[in-house]
C-alpha positions in Angstrom: 50.9 68.9 86.7 53.7 66.4 87.7 55.3 66.9 84.4 55.4 70.7 84.9 56.9 70.3 88.4 59.5 68.0 87.0 60.4 70.5 84.3 60.6 73.3 86.8 62.7 71.2 89.1 65.2 70.5 86.3 65.2 74.1 85.2 65.9 75.2 88.8 68.8 72.7 88.9 70.2 74.0 85.6 70.0 77.6 86.7 71.6 76.9 90.1 74.4 74.8 88.4 75.0 77.6 85.9 75.3 80.2 88.7 77.7 78.0 90.7 79.9 77.4 87.7 79.8 81.2 87.0 80.8 82.0 90.6 83.6 79.3 90.4 85.1 81.0 87.4 85.0 84.4 89.1 86.6 83.0 92.2 89.2 80.9 90.3 90.6 84.0 88.5 90.6 85.9 91.9 92.8 83.3 93.6 94.9 81.7 90.9 97.8 83.7 89.6 100.0 82.5 86.8 103.6 83.5 87.3 103.9 86.9 85.6 106.3 87.0 82.7 107.4 90.0 80.7 104.6 91.2 78.5 104.0 93.7 75.7 101.9 96.0 78.0 100.4 96.4 81.4 96.7 97.4 81.2 95.3 99.0 84.3 91.5 99.0 84.3 89.6 101.9 85.6 87.2 102.3 88.5 85.4 105.3 90.1 87.6 108.4 90.5 89.0 109.1 94.0 88.4 105.5 95.2 90.9 103.3 96.9 90.2 100.8 94.1 91.5 103.1 91.3 94.4 104.4 93.4 95.6 101.0 94.4 95.1 99.4 90.9 97.3 102.2 89.6 100.0 101.6 92.1 99.9 97.9 91.4 100.4 98.6 87.7 103.3 101.0 88.5 104.9 98.3 90.7 104.7 95.8 87.9 106.3 98.3 85.5 109.1 99.0 88.0 109.7 95.3 88.2 110.4 95.3 84.5 107.3 93.3 83.6 106.4 95.5 80.5 107.8 98.6 78.8 104.5 100.5 78.7 101.5 101.1 81.0 98.0 101.5 79.4 95.7 103.4 81.7 92.1 102.9 80.6 88.9 104.5 81.7 86.7 107.3 80.7 84.5 109.8 82.5 82.4 108.1 85.1 80.2 111.1 86.0 79.7 114.6 84.5 82.3 117.2 85.0 85.0 114.7 86.2 88.3 113.9 84.6 88.7 110.6 82.8 89.7 107.7 85.0 92.9 107.3 82.9 93.9 110.9 83.6 93.4 110.3 87.4 95.6 107.3 87.1 98.2 109.3 85.2 98.2 111.9 88.1 98.6 109.1 90.7 101.7 107.8 88.8 103.2 111.2 88.5 102.8 111.7 92.3 104.3 108.2 93.1 106.9 107.5 90.5 110.5 108.8 90.6 110.5 108.6 86.8 107.2 108.6 84.9 107.1 105.5 82.7 105.8 105.5 79.1 102.0 105.9 79.5 99.2 105.3 77.0 95.9 106.9 78.1 92.6 105.4 76.9 90.0 108.0 78.0 86.8 106.8 76.4 85.9 103.4 77.9 83.0 103.1 80.4 83.0 99.3 80.6 85.4 96.4 80.8 84.6 95.6 77.2 85.5 99.2 76.2 88.7 99.0 78.3 90.0 96.0 76.5 88.7 96.8 72.9 89.9 100.4 73.1 93.2 99.5 74.6 93.8 97.0 71.8 93.6 99.8 69.2 96.2 101.9 71.1 98.7 99.1 71.4 98.8 97.6 67.9 101.0 94.5 67.6 100.8 93.8 71.3 100.0 90.2 72.0 100.8 89.5 75.7 99.2 91.5 78.5 99.2 91.9 82.2 95.8 93.0 83.3 95.5 94.9 86.6 92.2 95.2 88.4 90.5 94.1 91.6 90.3 90.3 92.3 86.6 90.0 91.7 86.9 91.7 88.3 89.8 89.7 86.8 87.8 86.8 85.3 85.7 89.1 83.0 88.7 91.2 82.0 91.0 88.2 81.2 88.3 86.4 79.3 87.5 89.6 77.3 91.2 90.0 76.5 91.4 86.4 75.3 88.3 87.0 73.2 90.1 90.0 71.6 93.0 87.8 70.6 95.6 88.6 73.4 97.7 85.9 74.8 99.4 85.0 76.9 97.6 87.0 79.5 98.7 87.5 83.1 96.8 89.2 85.8 97.4 90.9 89.1 95.5 92.9 91.7 96.3 95.0 94.7 95.7 93.7 98.2 92.0 94.4 98.8 92.5 95.8 102.3 90.2 98.8 101.4 87.1 96.6 101.2 85.2 95.2 104.1 84.1 91.5 103.9 80.5 92.4 103.1 81.6 94.8 100.3 83.8 92.0 98.8 80.9 89.6 99.0 78.7 92.1 97.2 81.3 92.8 94.5 81.8 89.1 93.9 78.1 88.5 93.5 77.7 91.6 91.3 80.6 90.3 89.1 78.9 86.9 88.8 75.9 88.6 87.2 78.1 90.9 85.1 79.8 87.7 83.7 76.3 86.5 82.6 75.6 89.9 81.0 78.9 89.6 79.1 78.1 86.2 77.5 77.1 87.7 74.2 80.4 89.8 74.2 82.4 86.7 74.9 80.8 84.9 72.0 80.3 87.6 69.4 82.6 90.4 70.5 
C-alpha cells in the first residue's frame, strides 16, 4: 500500500509539474514580444464571427500592414456555425471598412482550428518563411509553436489590447488554452 501511495504521489507531482510548465509556456508567449521585423506575411487567425476578438485581431493585422511589417495579409478562418460567412470573409469586410486602401489579402476560408489556420495558410503563401502571427495573447503560444512545426521562421507575434475581456474571461481562456496545448502535443510532434 505504501508503494502505491508513493507512486501516486510522484504521479501527482509529475502531472502538476507538467501543467505548470504548460501554463508557463502559454503565459510566456502572451507577455514576451520579440521586436517585430519585416516578414513575408501577416497571418491573422480567426475567432467567432461578430466578436470583439475577431474584429480587433483584424485591426491589429491591418495596423501591422500599415506599418510596413509585411506586403500581404493572410486572413484565416472558416465557417464557425451553419449559415454564416467564413471568418476570413468577415475579416476582409472589417478591413474594407477600416482601410483607406485595401491591402493585398489572401483569404483562407476552410480552417476550423489553429492547426488548420497555419497548415492551410502555408499552402497559400508558398515560399514564405517569416511570419507575423496575430491572435489574442492567450492563443499565441499554440499558434507560434505550430508555425515553427510547419517550418516557418523567424516568427513574430502580436495581439490587440484585450480590453474586451473581463478578468474572469481571460483567466478562463488562459486555462482553456493550457489544455488545448496538451491536446496539440501530437500535432507539435507529428504534424
